[in-house]
N, C-alpha and C positions, 0 to 999 in steps of 0.2 A: 617738441610740441607741448605745449602748456595745456593741461587737461583741469577742468572744473567739475564740480558737483552737478548734475544735470537738474534742469527744472523739474523734469518728470522723474518719478522713481524709477529705478531699474526694475524690470518685470523679470522674475526669476522662477524657473521651476524647480523644485526639489523633487527627485525620484527617490522614493526610499521603500525597501523591501516589505516593512510592516511598521506600526507605531512602536517608538521605543520610549521608555519613561526618561531617558535622559535627553532627548531630542525635542520631545513636545514643548518643554518650557522655552527652549530657545527659538523653537518656530514661533511662538506667541510674542516674544520680544521683538522678533524680526518683523512680524506683523504690524507692530506699532511703530517701526522705524520709518521715518519719512523718507529715507533713500531707497527704500524697498517697497516693492509690490509683490509679494509671493504667493506662489501656489504650490502645494505639496501633493504630490501623486503617489499613493500607496499602491503597492502591488498586491497586499493582502492586509487583513485586519487582525493578524495574530498578535496577541498581546492586549489588543483592546476588547477582545471577545474571550470567553472561558475556554479553555484548552489545557491540555497536559503538555508541559514542558518536558521533552525528553531527557534533558540533562539534570533538571532539578528532581524529576521523577515524580512529581506532584501537579495537581491542577492549578494553574495560574491565570489569574487575571489581575493586572495591577489597579491598586486601589487609589490611583490619582487620576484626574481627567487626562487622557490622552489625545482627545479629538475635539478639545474646545480651545476657542481663542485665536484661531487662524483657518484661512481657507484651504480645503483640501478636497481631494476626489478619491476614490477607490477605483481604480482602473481594473476591470475583470481580468481575471487570471485565466487563459485558455488552456494551461497545461492539462494533460491527460492524467497526471499524476502530480497534483500540486504539493509542493513543499519547499522548504528553505534549505534544504541539504542536497539538491541536485540541480544540474545546469539546465535541464529541461523542467525544473520544478516551478519556474515563474517564466511564463510566456505571455507577457502583457501587451499585445499587440495595439491596443487601444491607445498606447502612448504616441504612436506615430500621427494619429489624428489630433491628439491633444496638442502636440508639439507643431503641428502644422498651422493649426489654428489659433495659437497662443500668443503668437509674435512676441517670443520671449527673447530677451537680450542674452540670457544665459541659461543652460540647463545643467544643474549640480546633480550628479549621479552618485547616490549613496548606496546601491546594491551591491557594489563589487562586480568584477568582470566575470564571475563564475555561473552568470545566469543569461539565459537568451535575452532577457529583458534590458540587460545592460546594453547589449548590441543593437537592439531595436531603438534604444533611446539615443545612443551613440550616432547611428547613421541618420536618423531624424533630425538630430541637431545639426550635424554637418550639411544635410540636403537642404534644410530650410533656413540656413544662415544664422543660427544661434550659436553662441560661444558654448564650449564644452568644458566643465570643470569636473574632475574626479581625482581620486587619489588611494591611498592605502594607510592603515594605521600600523602596519608592519614597520618594524626598525632593523630586521635581519632578513636574509633571504630563506633561511631554513625554515621549513614548515613545521607545524606542530607534531606531525607524525614522524619527523626526523629522517625522512627518504631523501637521500643525497641527490637523486635524479631531479627531483624538483627544484632544488637549489641551483643546479646547473641550467635547468630548463628556464627559470626565472631570469638568471642572469643574462641569457640569449634573448629572452622575450619581452621582458619588462622594459628595457630602453625603448623598444618600438612601440610597445603598447602605450606607455606613457607620453610618447611623443603624440599621440593622438588627441590629447588635452591641451586646450589653449592655456590654461593653467593648472597645474598639478596642486591639489590641497592636501596637506599633511597635518596631523594632530599633535606631533610633538618634535623637538629638536632632532632627536635621533633619527626619526622618519625623514626629515629634512636632509640630514648628512647622508643617509643611504640614497636617496634621490639624487643628490649632487654626484656621489660616486658612481652611479649608473649614468650620468652624463646628462642629466637634466639641468639645464643652465638656471642660475639663481633668478633671473627675470621671469622664468616661468613657473617658479615654485612659491607658495604661499603657505606659511605656518598658521593655521586656523585652530588655536588651542582646543584640545579635548576638555570641554568643560560640563559642569551640572548647572543647576539654577542655584547660584550662591546664596542669595536672598532667602530662598526657601528653606534650604538646609540650617543657615544660621538662625533664622526665626524660630524654627521648629526645635532646634537644639536648646535654645534658650527656655523652652517651655517644659523641658523634660525635668522630671523628679529623679534624679540619679538613685537616690536612696531607694525610692519605690521601685525602679527598675531592679536593682540589685536585690532588693528583697524577694522579688518574683524569682530571681535566679537562686536564691539562699546563699548569696555571697555579701560577707560583711562591707559595710561602708568603706573601710579604711584599707581593704586589700587591694594589691596591685592586679589589674585584671588585663590579660592579653586577648585579643580578639583574631578570630579566623572568620572572615565574612566573604564567602564565596561558594560557589558550587563544589562539591566534594568530588573531584574528578581527578584523576591521575595526574594530569599536568598541572594541577594547582598545588601538588605535593603537600596534601594536609597532614599526612603522617610523619613528614619531616619536622614539622613544628611540635608534633606529640614527642618526638624522640628529644628535640632539644629542650622543650619544656621539663622534661623528666630529668634530663642531665643537668639543667641549670639548678633544680632543687631549692627554689627560693621560697622560703617559709611563708605561708600565708598567701601566696600567689594563687590566682585562679586562670582557668584558660577557657574560653567560650567559643564554640563553633555555631556560627549563625548560616545556616544552608543546608540543603539536602543533597544526595546524589549516591551514585553506587559505592562509594568508598565509606558511607557512614558507618556501616556494620563493622567493616574492618576497624575504623578508627575507635569505635566504641570497646571492641575487643582488645585492641591494642593498649588502649588506656587502662583497661583491667590489668592485663598482663605486665604492665609497667608500674603497677601499684599506686597510680595517681588519679583512678576514676572518680574518688571523692572530690577532686579538684578541678575536674573537666566537665563541662556542661553543654550538652547539645540540645540547642533549642529550635533547630529545624528552619525551615524556609521563613524569612522575615519579609514581608511586604515592605512596599515604600513606605508608606505612613509609620510603620514600626522602627524604621531604621535609625532616625535620628536618636531614639531612646538607645538603641543597641550602642551606637558610636559613643553617645555622650556617658553611657555607664561603663564604658571602657577606657583604658588608659593608652593601650598601645596596641595598633592594628599590625598584624604580619601577614604578608602575602608571599609565600616562598615559591612561587609559580616558575615553571621552567618555560612556559610559553604565555606571555602576557603582553600583547603589542602596546597596551597603555595601563588601563587598570583604574577605572573611574572610582572605585571604592576608595582609593587613595584620597582623591578629591574630597569625597563625602566625609570620610572619617577626619581629615584635616579641618573641614569647615565646622565639625562638631567638637574639635579641641582635642582630638586624638592623633597622637604622634603615630609614625609610620616606620615599620621595618620592611624592606621588600628586597628580593633577590635581584641580581643584576641582569635578569631576564625581563623584568618588568619596566616598560618604558616610561611610566610616570615617575619612576625613581629618579631619572635623569634631570627631570624638569621640576619636580615639586620636593624632592628630599634633599635637604642640605645637611649632611652627615655631622652628627652630633649637635645640631641645633634643633631640627624637628623630626629627626629619624636617623635611620641608618640603612647602608646598602650592604648586601653580603653575597659571596659567590653561591650561586644557584647550587642546591645539593650539599652545601658543606654545613652539615649539622653542626660540627664543633664551633664553626664561626658564629652560627645563629645563637649557640647555647651561650657563647660568650657575651654577646650583645645582650641577651635576655638577663644573664646574671648581672651584667653591670647596670643596666637601667632599671631593672624591677627592684633593685636594692635601695634606689636613691630616689625616694619619693619627691624630693624638691626638684630635682632635675627632670624627673618625669613631668611634673606640672609645667615646668618651663617649656620643655618641648612641645607640649599641647598648645601653649599660648603662641609659641613661635609658628605652630603648623597653622593655626589661625591667620596670623599675619601673612604667611606666604601665599595664602589663597586670595589676598586682595588684589592682586594683579594678575590672577589667572582665573578670568570670570567670562561671562557672556558678553560683557562689554568688549574684551579684547578679540574674542571669537567673531563677533558680529563685525567689527571695524575691519578685522582682516578679511572677512569674507567680502564685505563691500569693496575693498581695495582690490581682491582678485577679480570680482564681477568687472569692476571698473576697466582694469587692465585687459581683460579678455573681450570686453565689449568693444573697446577701442580697436583690437586687433581684428575683429571680425566686421566691425561697423554694424553692430547688431541692429536689428529693427527696432524702433519705438512705438510705444503704443500708451495712451493714457487710459485705456479702457480696462476698469477693475475687473477680476474675475468673480464669478458667482462665489459667494463666502460659504455656500455650504453645498455646492454641486456633488452629486454623489453618482457615478456611473454604475449602472448595474449590468 
């Protein structure tokens, strides 16, 4: 059967746990797309309001607009113990009424299935005839805590769980492969690339005074600079990088840690014991507006994580002309890193392999500059354009499957349910 772009835009509801600095710019671009008529339903406003991030360990409120330029509602959370780390932490029963009255062609659920809210949205979408789209950013069954029983349970449950979706959306090629291995057919899978606002990053990177940023760090302008930009958590393996940097022993090289977390004091003490404290700089949590300067003043991002479903810091760094070295447990490495061209992959936990990469790259300034340019070029085809086109394709496919209801009535641009 031949399909065409509809005269009326697809009405799509996005259900998100909270405003996220990566998602808000994409929602803004979707709101301007003539093929979409979107509504975003937030289950909490964490991130848009002041609050303490338990992983950063500091008070965080993102310094870019998260709630402007697209229609959104805040659906009241009826949980007795609200939070983003518990199954009963999100109980947004108002989604049922929103989906019932919204006449949506599709409901895209970004909360993950680990909340009551997911199941409310899923059942409501099924009951009222809206197509259902959801997925995961994982590309392995192994959980972050390494408990084997969870992997076994996922292999049994996930094929049935994701069969509930009309289309399963995944952000990376490795996630796509995992879903195929679980038995989800290609026709019900769509890769919606995990992206950031490319234009924002490149424009802000162009305005950075690299020398001034380095002066603030007390790093010479010509020095090779390695960057770790993430929460200092055990699964990010920040200490692996310290050991590798010390072993590489590249004269004049510096290492910058942008981020906070429970391992910061351990990292500072280790840098001292390794005799490299003067070459290691801990700049703490960097808010969004500061990050283009952080990336642009660095030469090489290193992400040694042992659990990183994607890792959008790789997107950000590459857009700012920073090459990337990531472990083979980082999903972005398989889609964005071209070994030897714009970065390298290494076996997670293999400090010797990371040491050799650092020694090879940091001693060749010309090669390092070429890798940064190649990083920028790679991002030209991994952008919001590809993400939104893929999402529209997934909505079209799912709407055809369900014969979703059509409506030309636009939602209230700033409705907020209290």
